[in-house]
N, C-alpha and C positions, 0 to 999 in steps of 0.2 A: 305461650309457646317457648320451648327451650331453644336457646341460641347455641349453635354448634361451635365446637372448638375452631373449625375452619373459619366460620363467620367472624368470630372474635378476633382471630389473627388478621384477617383481611381488614377489619376495622382499625386495628392497631397500626397496621402498615401504612394506612392512608395518612396517619399523623406523623409517622417516622419511616418514610420510604427507603432510607438508607441504613436502617438498623440491621446489623449483621445477625443478631440473635433472632429477630423476627423473620428474616429471610430463611434462616436455617430451620426455624420452627415450621414455617410454611412448607418448605421442601419436604420435611419429615412427615408432616400431616398429609400432604398430597401423596407421598409414597405409601403411607398407611392406607389411604383411600384407593390405592391402585391407579392413581392418575399420574402415571410415570412421566408423561410429557411435561406436565406442570412442575413436577418434582425436579426433573432434569433442568428445566428453565431456571429455577431458583438456585439449585446447586451450582450450575455453570455461572450464573450471575455472581455468586459468592466467590468462586475461584478467580474469576476475571476482575471483579471490582473490589474484593476484600480478600486478597490472597493470604493474608495473615491469619484468617480464621481457620485454624488447623483442622478442626473436627470435620470440616467439609470433605476433605480429600478422601478419607476412608469411605464415606457414604456415597460420594460420587463415583469412586472407583468400583464399588460393589454394584451400583446401579448400572454402570457401563458393562460390567461382567454379566449381569442379568439380561442386558440387551444384546449380548454377544458382540460387544465392542471391545475385544481384548486389548488391542493396541492403545485405545483411549484410556482403558483402565490402567495399563502399565504406565503410561505417561502421567496419569493423574497421581498414581502412587509415588512415582519418582519426584514429581513436583512437591507433593505433600511431605516426602521424606526430607527434601531440601529445606522446606519451610520449617518443619519441626526441628531440624538441626539448628537453623538460624535462631529459632525461638527457645532453644534448649528444652524442648518438650519431649523428654525421653519416653514418656508413656506413649504418646501419639507416634513417635518414631518407631518404637518397637512393634506397635500394632500395624503400622503401614509396612514396615520391613517384612513382617510375617506374611501379610496377604500378597505383597509383591513377590516374595520368594516363592510362595505357593503357585501363583499365577505364572511366573516366569520359569518355573521348574527348577529353581535353585534350592539346594539343600545346604543348610549351615548348622553347625553345632551352636548351642546357646552361647558359647564362649566367643563366637565370631562377632558378636555385636559389640 
């Protein structure tokens, strides 16, 4: 019998319950399987307990958008932009800025970043 990716990840997280990458991988896998409640649980855990894991903010914000939680998405993008600036992660910052601007209805020229 083939072991699914989800089953493997769940087995790994038993041994490393605070591993940021495993939590992120589980959130992404649950989202892929359309289990949005479980994906949301892992993404929210990451931003609350591992706020420096910058990649989470984009995906959590997009999930909030899909769930029609616009204010939560905006707040998540804002927190992610702040974290990306602190970490000097310009790639993540530009992605977060773009989705934030789109959702908030802000238009900027590329030179404004």
